[in-house]
C-alpha positions in Angstrom: 22.3 2.2 -5.4 21.1 2.9 -1.8 22.1 6.5 -2.2 20.0 6.8 -5.4 17.0 5.2 -3.6 17.3 7.6 -0.6 17.7 10.6 -3.0 14.6 9.6 -5.0 12.7 9.1 -1.7 13.7 12.5 -0.4 12.9 14.2 -3.7 9.5 12.5 -3.6 9.0 13.8 -0.1 9.9 17.3 -1.0 7.6 17.3 -4.0 4.8 15.8 -2.0 4.9 18.5 0.6 4.3 21.3 -1.9 3.5 24.2 0.5 2.2 22.1 3.4 3.9 22.4 6.7 6.6 19.7 7.2 5.4 18.6 10.6 1.8 17.9 9.4 2.9 16.1 6.3 5.4 13.9 8.2 2.8 13.2 10.9 0.3 12.1 8.3 2.9 10.0 6.5 3.8 8.2 9.8 0.1 7.6 10.6 -0.4 6.3 7.0 2.5 3.9 7.3 0.9 2.6 10.5 -2.4 2.1 8.6 -0.6 0.2 5.9 1.2 -2.0 8.5 -2.2 -2.7 10.2 -3.8 -3.8 7.0 -0.8 -6.0 6.2 -0.9 -7.5 9.7 -4.6 -8.1 9.5 -4.2 -9.8 6.1 -1.6 -12.1 7.5 -3.7 -12.9 10.6 -6.9 -13.4 8.6 -5.2 -15.7 6.1 -8.5 -15.7 4.2 -8.8 -16.8 0.6 -9.2 -14.1 -2.0 -8.8 -11.3 0.5 -5.6 -9.8 -0.7 -7.1 -7.1 -2.9 -9.4 -6.0 0.0 -6.5 -5.5 2.3 -4.5 -3.6 -0.3 -7.5 -1.3 -0.9 -8.2 -0.9 2.8 -4.6 0.0 3.8 -4.4 2.6 1.0 -7.8 4.0 1.9 -7.1 4.3 5.6 -3.7 5.9 4.9 -5.0 8.4 2.3 -7.7 9.5 4.7 -4.9 10.9 6.9 -4.2 13.6 4.2 -1.5 14.1 1.6 1.2 12.7 3.8 -0.7 9.5 4.3 -1.5 9.2 0.6 2.1 9.7 -0.2 3.2 7.0 2.3 0.6 4.6 0.9 1.9 5.1 -2.6 5.5 4.8 -1.7 4.9 1.6 0.4 2.6 0.1 -2.2 5.0 0.7 -5.1 8.0 -0.6 -3.0 6.1 -3.7 -2.1 5.1 -4.5 -5.7 8.6 -3.8 -7.0 10.2 -6.0 -4.4 7.7 -8.7 -5.1 8.7 -8.6 -8.8 12.3 -9.2 -7.9 11.5 -12.1 -5.5 9.2 -13.7 -8.0 12.1 -13.9 -10.4 13.8 -16.4 -8.0 10.7 -18.5 -7.2 9.8 -21.6 -9.1 6.3 -22.7 -9.9 3.1 -20.8 -9.4 3.8 -18.2 -6.7 0.5 -16.4 -7.3 2.5 -13.1 -7.6 3.1 -12.7 -11.3 2.7 -9.5 -13.4 -1.1 -9.9 -13.6 -1.4 -10.2 -9.9 0.9 -7.2 -9.3 -1.2 -5.1 -11.8 -4.4 -6.1 -9.9 -2.8 -5.3 -6.6 -1.8 -1.8 -7.9 -5.4 -1.3 -9.1 -6.7 -2.1 -5.7 -4.1 0.2 -4.1 -5.2 3.1 -6.3 -8.9 2.3 -5.7 -8.3 2.7 -2.0 -6.1 5.8 -2.2 -8.7 7.6 -4.4 -11.2 7.3 -1.6 -13.3 4.5 -3.0 -14.9 2.0 -0.7 -12.4 -0.9 -0.1 -15.4 -3.2 0.6 -15.7 -3.4 -3.1 -12.9 -6.1 -2.9 -14.2 -7.7 0.3 -14.6 -11.5 -0.1 -17.8 -13.1 1.1 -17.4 -14.6 4.6 -14.4 -12.5 5.7 -14.9 -12.0 9.4 -16.4 -8.7 10.5 -13.3 -8.1 12.6 -11.5 -7.0 9.4 
């Protein structure tokens, strides 16, 4: 299964490059991954009610601004996170707040940010300016 995942990941990378120089694409992807990590870390640090969609949109926006490599990294990371969350939700009991509807809304916020739209659309009132 891991071989299949790595194969799909590498094929996605090759298709995502499409004529762009490898070094540039990989650099953008690395920077985009860091942007996604920063948004996730900020979300955890802020621990602010109803801010989840904002941080999803912001991470994807920041990563996509790096270029095609950053947008690719944001999509791969976002899809992996949502797919992993679906699996872990299967084993949780009660209201985890991460059901299919929440996952769909997260993906909409991810796409919003990746498409270059302002992530502040999802910013909750009162979220500290630091974020």
